[in-house]
C-alpha angles and dihedrals in degrees: 000000000000089000091051093050089047095052092048091049095046096090096042103050097065089056092050091044092055091046093049094047089063093058132074114285095245090060093056099085091055096049094044089052089050090051093052092048092049092049091049090051091049090050091051092049095047098042111024090162089069091063101041092086093056117105114262095236090056092052096045099038124205108318095180093089089215123112119216122254090250091062091064125086115271096260093046090046090058092049091050092049092051089046091056091048089053092048095047100079092047089065088078096054101093091049092050090046092052093047092051094051095035091230093299093115122053113234090221090066088075089079089066089058094060112132127216088240092065109109116245126227125262112268115243092223138041090027130107120225091250094050091048095050091047090053092049095048094045090046091056091050090054091050089052086062094044090053089067087070089052091050090049091057097034109026092167097045109143093207091055093050091055096038103048100062094052098054098070089047092049091049090050093050093048090051088054090062092050127090092219105028092157088073090073107093132181118232113272121245092262092048090049091051091050092049093052092042090059091053096051122103136171088226114089094205092050091050092050093047089050090051092051090045089057091053092046096047091043090055092055091043088056093047093049092042092054091049091052093046091049092052091052097045108038119096093244090060092046090051092051090050098058123328092091111060117223113251094243090061089062097059 
């Protein structure tokens, strides 16, 4: 197969080499990469039989868009592992909710019980890495306060028992990856009191729906936060941010 690709590219590469030599040196890696890709495409078009024996996953590539934890730097890998451990117990929430209400209340209704005090996820654009990490860490500290309302309604909740200890650790690890981790601050006692006061209600059903809404929105905050953190910290993201110089910088 390699011989076949080489023979098909043999005539094309000299043309690309002469073209590349006329351009600035920093542009060469890009154009050489383009030449190799074009040659591979030509080889595939001219001799499809040579590629039919290749495994499907090698031809298609990874379409998930998510790098594995192992591809991140060591510190980031530890954060991602903690993140996944914190997310894990929340995966049972919908099932527990449906069992409690015997299918008489739709899980999707929890979205309508979202409070203004619920932290929002980090935007994927117009935000620096530092600002994003600060929002994620502070958001988790706010959720730590909101979980007290959940504990008040469901003191024996198994999800809560597994979830609560991991959040302070996750916040501490996120701060370690920041340049100014000291800017992350937990709500003051007065702010905490105000947050919990807004969630209280004389109606038992409303309080329980609010408690479940906290768990539901925390789950998605964790999932979105892990995705945002991964994109900032994995080598692919770092490469996109600066290792490849823009073409206009070469001229």
